[in-house]
VEXKOLLUM-875136 format. One line per 10 residues: their letters; for each residue x, y, z of C-alpha. Coordinates in Angstrom, 1 decimal, decimal comma. Each point is the difference from the previous one (the first is absolute). Example, Ala and Ser with C-alpha at 12.3 -4.5 7.8 and 13.67 -1.06 7.14 Angstrom:
<mipas>
as	12,3 -4,5 7,8 | 1,4 3,4 -0,7
</mipas>
This chain:
<mipas>
mdvrqgeknk	13,1 -1,5 48,7 | -0,7 -0,3 -3,7 | 2,6 -1,6 -2,2 | 0,5 -0,1 -3,7 | -1,6 -2,9 -2,0 | 2,3 -3,1 0,2 | 1,9 1,1 3,1 | -0,3 -1,7 3,4 | -1,3 1,9 3,0 | 2,8 1,4 2,2
twfrsdrilh	0,2 0,3 3,7 | 1,3 3,3 1,3 | 1,7 0,3 3,3 | 0,4 3,0 2,2 | 2,7 -0,2 2,5 | -0,2 1,8 3,3 | 2,2 3,1 -0,1 | 0,0 0,4 3,8 | 2,9 -1,4 2,0 | 0,5 -0,4 3,7
indkwffltr	3,7 0,0 1,0 | 1,4 0,4 3,5 | -3,3 1,5 1,3 | 0,0 2,6 -2,7 | -2,3 0,2 -3,1 | 1,1 0,7 -3,6 | -1,5 -0,1 -3,5 | 1,5 -1,0 -3,3 | -0,5 1,9 -3,2 | -0,1 -1,1 -3,6
eqtqegpfat	3,1 2,0 -0,4 | 1,7 -2,5 2,4 | 0,4 2,4 2,9 | -0,7 -0,7 3,6 | -1,8 2,9 1,8 | -0,2 0,4 3,7 | 0,3 -0,8 2,8 | -3,5 0,6 1,4 | -1,2 -0,6 3,5 | -3,1 -2,0 -1,0
rgeaerelny	-1,3 -2,1 -2,9 | -2,8 2,5 -0,4 | 2,4 2,9 -0,4 | 2,0 -2,0 -2,6 | -3,2 -0,7 -1,9 | -1,1 3,6 0,1 | 3,4 1,2 -1,3 | 0,0 -2,7 -2,7 | -3,4 1,3 -1,2 | 1,3 3,6 0,1
yirnmnhfev	3,1 -1,1 -2,0 | -2,1 -1,8 -2,6 | -2,4 3,0 -0,4 | 2,9 2,3 -0,5 | 1,7 -2,2 -2,5 | -3,2 -0,3 -2,0 | -0,4 3,8 0,1 | 3,5 0,6 -1,3 | -0,5 -2,6 -2,7 | -3,1 1,8 -1,2
mrnp	1,8 3,3 0,1 | 2,9 -1,4 -2,2 | -2,4 -1,6 -2,5 | -3,1 2,3 -0,2
</mipas>
């Protein structure tokens, strides 16, 4: 990632949003909500991707 002159490089971390609790799967949102439960990790990942896609769509609609 490019940085401005005189600034140090930064390391960006992406945390895993998928949680496995009591044999059920959940995902966390930036809005600090926990969504689920889902039967499998794959299902939680698909729903997370769907959630992100919808949030991005609504953001574009609010700020055309």
